[in-house]
C-alpha positions in Angstrom: 106.3 113.0 106.1 104.7 114.8 109.4 101.9 113.1 110.5 99.0 114.7 112.9 96.8 112.7 115.4 93.0 112.7 115.5 90.2 111.2 116.9 87.4 109.3 114.9 84.0 107.4 115.9 83.5 103.9 114.5 80.7 101.5 114.9 81.7 98.6 117.4 81.1 95.9 114.6 83.4 97.6 112.4 86.1 98.0 115.4 86.0 94.4 115.8 86.6 93.4 112.5 89.4 96.1 112.6 90.6 94.4 115.8 90.5 91.0 113.8 92.6 92.2 111.0 95.2 93.2 113.2 95.1 90.2 115.5 95.8 88.4 112.3 98.8 90.5 111.5 97.3 92.0 108.2 98.0 95.3 109.6 100.9 96.1 112.6 97.8 98.4 114.3 94.6 100.0 114.2 96.0 103.4 112.8 97.9 101.6 110.1 94.9 100.1 108.8 93.0 102.9 109.3 95.2 105.1 107.4 96.0 102.6 104.4 91.7 102.5 104.2 91.7 105.9 103.6 94.4 106.5 101.1 92.8 103.4 99.4 89.4 105.6 99.6 90.9 109.0 98.3 92.7 107.1 95.3 89.6 105.3 94.2 87.9 109.0 94.4 90.7 110.6 92.7 90.2 107.8 89.9 86.7 108.5 89.5 87.3 112.3 89.0 89.5 111.3 86.3 87.4 109.0 84.7 84.6 111.3 84.5 86.8 114.2 83.0 88.3 111.6 80.5 84.8 110.7 79.3 84.0 114.3 78.6 86.6 113.9 75.9 85.6 113.6 72.4 87.7 110.7 71.1 87.8 112.1 67.6 89.0 115.5 68.6 91.5 114.5 70.5 93.0 112.1 68.0 92.8 114.8 65.3 94.5 117.0 67.7 97.3 114.4 68.6 98.0 114.2 64.9 97.6 117.6 63.9 101.2 118.7 62.4 102.3 115.1 62.2 101.9 114.4 59.1 104.3 117.4 58.0 106.7 116.4 60.7 107.1 113.0 60.1 108.6 113.8 56.8 111.4 115.9 58.7 112.1 112.7 61.0 115.5 111.0 60.7 115.2 107.5 59.0 116.5 105.0 62.0 
């Protein structure tokens, strides 16, 4: 996967915490730690967006739609 180099500004306290994590070998370097933090944050944002969209669904309607036609089809299914 191609990567891009960027520059960021970070609070001194946060940088000290980051460096402690790298020194403790939780991450191989600052860059990897920041990449993982960003990936985790983006994943959380996407999951929240999906949860918000799912909350808009009408569960009864969705169940009805899922089962629609199933009663006639089930009779045609082979018995195992």
